[in-house]
C-alpha positions in Angstrom: -115.4 -146.9 -199.2 -114.7 -150.6 -198.7 -112.5 -152.4 -201.1 -114.3 -153.9 -204.0 -113.6 -157.3 -205.3 -113.0 -158.0 -209.0 -113.2 -161.3 -210.8 -111.9 -161.5 -214.3 -112.7 -164.5 -216.5 -111.6 -164.9 -220.1 -114.2 -166.2 -222.6 -113.0 -168.8 -225.2 -115.1 -171.1 -227.5 -118.7 -171.2 -228.5 -121.6 -169.6 -230.3 -124.4 -167.4 -229.0 -127.2 -169.9 -229.1 -130.2 -168.0 -227.6 -132.1 -164.8 -228.2 -129.6 -162.9 -230.4 -130.8 -159.4 -231.3 -130.5 -159.0 -235.1 -129.3 -162.6 -235.3 -125.6 -161.9 -234.9 -122.7 -162.3 -232.5 -119.7 -160.1 -231.8 -116.7 -161.0 -234.0 -114.3 -158.5 -232.5 -112.6 -159.2 -229.2 -114.4 -157.3 -226.5 -114.5 -157.0 -222.8 -117.7 -156.2 -220.9 -118.1 -155.6 -217.2 -121.1 -156.7 -215.1 -121.4 -155.0 -211.7 -123.5 -156.4 -208.9 -123.8 -156.0 -205.2 -123.2 -158.7 -202.6 -126.2 -160.9 -201.8 -127.4 -161.2 -205.4 -125.9 -164.6 -206.0 -122.2 -163.6 -206.5 -121.0 -166.8 -204.8 -122.9 -168.7 -207.5 -121.6 -166.5 -210.3 -118.0 -166.6 -209.1 -117.5 -169.9 -207.3 -120.2 -172.5 -207.6 -120.9 -172.2 -211.3 -118.7 -169.6 -212.7 -120.7 -167.3 -215.0 -117.8 -166.0 -217.0 -116.6 -169.6 -217.8 -120.2 -170.6 -218.7 -120.5 -167.6 -221.1 -117.1 -168.3 -222.7 -118.5 -171.5 -224.0 -121.2 -169.5 -225.8 -119.4 -166.4 -227.0 -115.6 -166.8 -227.3 -115.0 -163.2 -228.5 -116.3 -161.5 -225.3 -114.4 -161.4 -222.0 -116.9 -161.1 -219.1 -115.6 -159.3 -216.1 -117.7 -159.5 -212.9 -117.4 -156.8 -210.3 -118.8 -157.5 -206.9 -119.3 -154.5 -204.6 -120.3 -154.6 -200.9 -124.0 -153.7 -200.6 -123.4 -150.8 -198.3 -121.1 -149.2 -200.9 -122.8 -150.1 -204.2 -125.3 -147.3 -204.6 -122.7 -144.6 -203.9 -120.3 -146.2 -206.2 -122.8 -146.3 -209.1 -123.9 -142.7 -208.4 -120.3 -141.5 -208.6 -119.6 -143.5 -211.8 -122.8 -142.2 -213.4 -121.8 -138.6 -212.7 -118.4 -139.3 -214.2 -120.0 -141.2 -217.2 -118.1 -144.3 -216.3 -120.8 -146.8 -215.5 -120.0 -150.5 -216.3 -121.4 -152.1 -219.5 -124.1 -153.8 -217.4 -124.9 -152.8 -213.9 -127.5 -153.9 -211.4 -130.1 -151.3 -210.3 -132.1 -151.6 -207.1 -135.8 -151.4 -207.5 -136.1 -148.2 -205.5 -133.4 -146.4 -207.7 -134.8 -147.2 -211.2 -136.2 -143.7 -211.7 -132.8 -142.2 -210.9 -131.2 -143.9 -213.9 -134.1 -143.5 -216.3 -132.1 -141.1 -218.6 -128.7 -142.8 -218.1 -129.6 -146.2 -219.6 -130.8 -147.5 -223.0 -134.3 -148.7 -223.6 -134.4 -152.5 -223.5 -137.7 -152.8 -225.4 -137.4 -155.2 -228.2 -134.8 -157.5 -226.7 -135.4 -161.2 -226.7 -134.5 -161.1 -223.0 -137.2 -158.5 -222.4 -139.8 -160.6 -224.2 -138.9 -163.5 -221.8 -138.9 -161.4 -218.7 -142.4 -161.5 -217.1 -141.7 -158.5 -214.8 -140.4 -156.1 -217.5 -143.8 -154.7 -218.5 -144.9 -153.8 -214.9 -141.7 -151.8 -214.3 -141.6 -149.7 -217.4 -141.1 -146.0 -216.9 -142.6 -143.8 -219.6 -142.9 -147.0 -221.7 -139.2 -147.5 -221.4 -137.6 -150.7 -220.1 -135.0 -149.3 -217.7 -133.6 -152.7 -216.7 -134.5 -156.4 -216.5 -134.9 -157.8 -213.0 -133.0 -161.0 -212.4 -135.7 -162.3 -210.1 -138.6 -161.4 -207.8 -139.3 -162.3 -204.3 -142.3 -162.4 -201.9 -142.8 -161.4 -198.3 -144.0 -163.9 -195.7 -145.1 -164.3 -192.2 -142.8 -167.0 -190.7 -144.3 -169.0 -187.8 -143.4 -171.9 -185.5 -145.6 -174.9 -186.5 -145.4 -176.5 -183.1 -146.8 -173.4 -181.4 -149.7 -173.2 -183.8 -150.4 -176.9 -183.4 -150.4 -176.7 -179.6 -152.9 -173.8 -179.7 -155.0 -175.3 -182.5 -154.3 -172.4 -184.8 -154.5 -172.5 -188.6 -152.9 -170.2 -191.2 -155.1 -167.1 -191.5 -156.8 -166.2 -194.8 -158.3 -162.8 -193.8 -157.1 -159.8 -191.9 -159.6 -160.5 -189.1 -158.3 -164.1 -188.7 -154.7 -162.8 -188.5 -155.6 -160.3 -185.7 -157.5 -163.1 -183.9 -154.3 -165.3 -184.0 -152.4 -162.4 -182.5 -154.9 -162.2 -179.6 -154.8 -165.9 -178.9 -151.0 -166.1 -179.0 -150.7 -163.3 -176.6 -153.5 -164.0 -174.1 -153.7 -167.8 -174.2 -150.3 -168.9 -175.3 -148.1 -166.4 -173.4 -145.9 -165.8 -176.4 -144.8 -162.6 -178.1 -147.2 -163.1 -181.1 -145.2 -161.2 -183.7 -141.6 -160.2 -183.1 -140.8 -156.7 -184.6 -137.4 -155.3 -183.8 -138.7 -151.8 -184.0 -135.5 -150.2 -182.6 -134.0 -150.8 -186.0 -136.3 -148.7 -188.2 -136.0 -150.9 -191.3 -137.6 -153.9 -189.5 -141.0 -152.2 -189.8 -141.0 -152.4 -193.6 -143.5 -155.3 -194.0 -146.2 -153.1 -192.4 -146.2 -149.4 -193.4 -144.3 -150.0 -196.7 -146.2 -152.9 -198.0 -149.8 -153.0 -196.5 -150.9 -149.9 -198.4 -150.1 -151.7 -201.6 -152.2 -154.7 -200.6 -155.5 -152.9 -199.7 -158.1 -152.2 -202.4 -156.8 -149.8 -205.1 -153.3 -150.0 -203.6 -151.6 -150.8 -206.9 -148.8 -148.4 -207.7 -149.6 -146.6 -204.5 -146.6 -144.3 -204.4 -147.2 -142.7 -207.8 -150.9 -142.3 -206.9 -149.7 -140.4 -203.8 -147.8 -138.0 -206.2 -151.1 -137.2 -207.9 -153.0 -136.5 -204.8 -153.1 -133.3 -202.7 -153.8 -135.4 -199.6 -153.4 -139.2 -199.7 -153.9 -139.5 -195.9 -157.6 -139.1 -195.8 -160.2 -141.9 -195.3 -160.8 -144.1 -198.3 -157.4 -143.8 -199.9 -155.1 -146.8 -200.0 -152.5 -145.0 -197.8 -155.1 -144.2 -195.1 -156.7 -147.7 -195.2 -153.3 -149.4 -195.2 -152.0 -147.5 -192.2 -155.4 -148.1 -190.5 -154.8 -151.8 -190.7 -151.2 -151.3 -189.4 -152.6 -149.4 -186.5 -155.2 -152.1 -185.8 -152.4 -154.6 -185.6 -150.0 -152.5 -183.5 -152.8 -151.6 -181.1 -152.8 -155.2 -180.0 -149.2 -154.9 -178.9 -148.2 -158.0 -180.9 -144.5 -157.3 -180.4 -144.4 -157.0 -176.7 -144.7 -154.1 -174.3 -141.5 -152.4 -175.6 -141.5 -153.0 -179.3 -139.0 -150.3 -180.1 -136.7 -151.4 -177.3 -135.1 -154.2 -179.3 -133.8 -154.6 -182.8 -133.4 -157.1 -185.5 -130.9 -159.4 -183.8 -133.2 -159.7 -180.8 -136.2 -160.2 -183.0 -134.6 -163.2 -184.7 -133.3 -164.6 -181.4 -136.8 -164.4 -180.0 -138.2 -166.3 -183.0 -135.4 -168.9 -182.9 -135.9 -169.5 -179.2 -139.7 -169.8 -179.6 -140.3 -166.8 -177.3 -142.0 -165.3 -180.3 -144.4 -167.3 -182.5 -144.2 -165.2 -185.7 -142.1 -162.7 -187.5 -142.5 -161.0 -191.0 -139.7 -160.8 -193.5 -138.8 -161.5 -197.1 -138.0 -164.9 -198.4 -134.3 -164.1 -197.9 -134.8 -164.9 -194.2 -135.5 -168.6 -194.9 -131.8 -169.3 -195.5 -130.9 -167.4 -192.3 -133.3 -169.5 -190.3 -132.0 -172.8 -191.7 -128.5 -171.7 -191.0 -129.1 -170.6 -187.4 -131.8 -173.0 -186.2 -130.8 -176.2 -184.5 -131.3 -179.3 -186.6 -134.4 -180.4 -184.6 -136.1 -177.0 -185.3 -135.6 -176.8 -189.1 -138.8 -178.6 -189.8 -140.7 -176.4 -187.4 -140.7 -173.4 -189.7 -144.0 -172.5 -191.4 -144.8 -169.7 -193.8 -147.9 -167.9 -195.0 -148.6 -164.8 -197.0 -149.9 -161.9 -194.8 -153.7 -161.8 -195.5 -154.8 -158.2 -195.8 -158.2 -158.9 -197.4 -161.3 -158.5 -195.2 -163.2 -161.5 -196.5 -162.7 -164.7 -198.5 -164.6 -163.3 -201.5 -162.0 -160.6 -202.1 -158.8 -161.3 -204.1 -155.9 -162.4 -201.9 -153.5 -159.7 -202.8 -149.9 -160.6 -202.3 -146.7 -158.7 -202.7 -144.1 -159.2 -205.4 -140.9 -157.2 -205.7 -138.8 -157.3 -208.9 -135.2 -156.8 -207.9 -131.6 -156.6 -209.3 -132.5 -154.8 -212.6 -129.8 -155.4 -215.1 -129.3 -152.1 -217.1 -127.0 -151.0 -219.9 -125.8 -147.4 -219.7 -126.0 -145.0 -222.7 -122.2 -144.4 -222.2 -121.3 -148.0 -222.8 -119.1 -148.6 -225.8 -120.2 -152.3 -225.8 -123.9 -152.0 -226.0 -124.4 -154.8 -228.6 -122.2 -157.2 -226.6 -124.1 -156.3 -223.4 -127.4 -157.0 -225.2 -126.2 -160.3 -226.4 -125.2 -161.3 -222.9 -128.7 -160.4 -221.5 -130.4 -162.4 -224.3 -128.3 -165.4 -223.5 -128.5 -165.1 -219.7 -132.3 -165.0 -219.4 -132.9 -167.7 -222.0 -130.2 -170.1 -220.7 -130.1 -173.3 -218.7 -127.6 -171.4 -216.5 -130.3 -169.0 -215.5 -132.6 -171.9 -214.5 -129.9 -173.3 -212.3 -129.1 -169.9 -210.8 -132.8 -169.3 -209.9 -133.0 -172.7 -208.2 -129.8 -172.0 -206.2 -131.2 -168.6 -205.1 -134.7 -170.0 -204.4 -136.3 -166.8 -205.7 -139.2 -166.0 -208.1 -138.0 -166.6 -211.6 -138.3 -163.7 -214.0 -138.9 -166.1 -216.9 -142.2 -167.9 -217.2 -141.0 -171.4 -218.1 -138.4 -171.5 -215.3 -139.7 -173.5 -212.4 -138.5 -173.8 -208.8 -137.8 -177.3 -207.8 -138.6 -178.5 -204.2 -139.3 -174.9 -203.2 -141.1 -174.2 -199.9 -142.0 -170.8 -201.4 -143.8 -172.3 -204.4 -145.7 -174.5 -202.0 -147.0 -171.5 -200.1 -148.1 -169.7 -203.2 -149.8 -172.8 -204.7 -152.1 -173.3 -201.8 -153.5 -169.8 -201.9 -156.7 -169.5 -203.9 -158.1 -166.5 -205.6 -154.7 -164.7 -205.4 -153.6 -161.5 -207.2 -149.9 -160.4 -207.5 -149.2 -156.7 -206.6 -145.9 -155.3 -207.8 -143.7 -153.0 -205.7 -143.5 -150.1 -208.1 -141.1 -147.3 -207.0 -142.2 -143.7 -206.8 -141.4 -141.5 -209.7 -141.0 -137.7 -210.2 -144.0 -136.2 -208.4 -143.9 -138.6 -205.5 -140.1 -138.2 -205.2 -140.4 -134.4 -205.1 -143.0 -134.4 -202.3 -141.3 -137.2 -200.4 -138.0 -135.3 -200.4 -139.7 -132.0 -199.4 -141.6 -133.6 -196.5 -139.1 -136.3 -195.5 -141.9 -138.8 -195.7 -140.7 -142.2 -194.6 -143.1 -145.2 -194.5 -140.9 -147.0 -192.0 -140.9 -144.0 -189.7 -144.7 -143.8 -189.7 -144.8 -147.5 -189.0 -142.4 -147.0 -186.0 -144.5 -144.1 -184.8 -147.6 -146.3 -184.8 -145.7 -149.1 -183.2 -144.6 -146.8 -180.4 -148.2 -145.8 -179.7 -148.7 -142.5 -181.7 -152.4 -141.9 -182.3 -153.4 -143.1 -185.8 -155.8 -140.3 -186.7 -153.6 -137.6 -185.4 -150.7 -139.0 -187.5 -152.8 -139.0 -190.6 -154.0 -135.5 -190.0 -150.4 -134.2 -189.5 -149.1 -135.9 -192.6 -152.1 -134.8 -194.7 -151.3 -131.2 -193.9 -147.6 -131.6 -194.7 -148.3 -133.4 -197.9 -150.9 -130.9 -199.1 -148.6 -128.0 -198.4 -145.8 -129.6 -200.4 -148.1 -130.7 -203.2 -149.4 -127.2 -203.6 -145.9 -125.7 -203.7 -144.3 -128.3 -206.0 -147.1 -129.7 -208.2 -149.7 -127.0 -208.1 -153.3 -127.0 -209.3 
């Protein structure tokens, strides 16, 4: 395991001025540990605007220790600590692992921080608030404005318009319309993972799958979502050998304007601004992938709550941990942090300033947020038994596997596993 990095900051002066549960602050000297993985804003917490020093001005009796762990090691580290009952006082949980920790953390219902957090309700498990997401993020299709302008293209508002743009870019523009580094399996996630959520009745799609003997038949959100993915990939939008290149080639194609578009989370924005030459920084456009079939339908767009701060049942400093969460989400520090990260705030009255992402969302009419809810017990059992992988199915479709045959094959696998594990 890679070496982890510890930052220890002593808290001195102050008073807990926001959202104190039961209206009191710790009077005994305590130390609490907050563990996060790299990429969640640790440079802001530790260097640009030291979180421990900020909190020491609020609560002098609590020492806040921040532990940053490389992202590739984090999940394993927390799993080992959970088994040993040595989880930190507050630890970040990835969206996809929330169900794993449901019995290992306290219920955060009733906290002032929970009342402030606009994502908390959507991510409850059995009416229990497992953790509070620090922020949310969207997924975008990034495009080169100059290419769209040269070909007279506008940002699409329906699925049909999106497919039409793919065709024009390929046959009239001579560009790779949509770079997808399919050699790296994860790069297919904007398609097979997310599009089934965005079709009609796709809300909470993974747990709906757990309730169904066969979610791969016509009319289900899984089938209809993959059908749209198949329609897109049948146009060969990523070139003639889409699984012959990976992520680095994908981004290079986009940076060099060999590719007109690519799909990724809003995290890619910073990467582009860092890597693009100065004259190209203003050439980056963004739109939400339109999955609806006509303008009368709601424009369903994807929202992922992430970095869920949880308090383990084994913590001896639960009250101090709660006090910190109450302060953090209600503080000016949180507002500054969100604007540094340029992510969706988890608190309603926190606004992004000069945000290109906010501008994209504001111009979309008739929109409806769809949350990425992880799969729980039934889904997880069948997924593990069948080795179902949304990215793998996406890669299969990208490589030319027949859509209907793929749905039939997976329908049989799923139904057999469902009968064995769920029954009825």
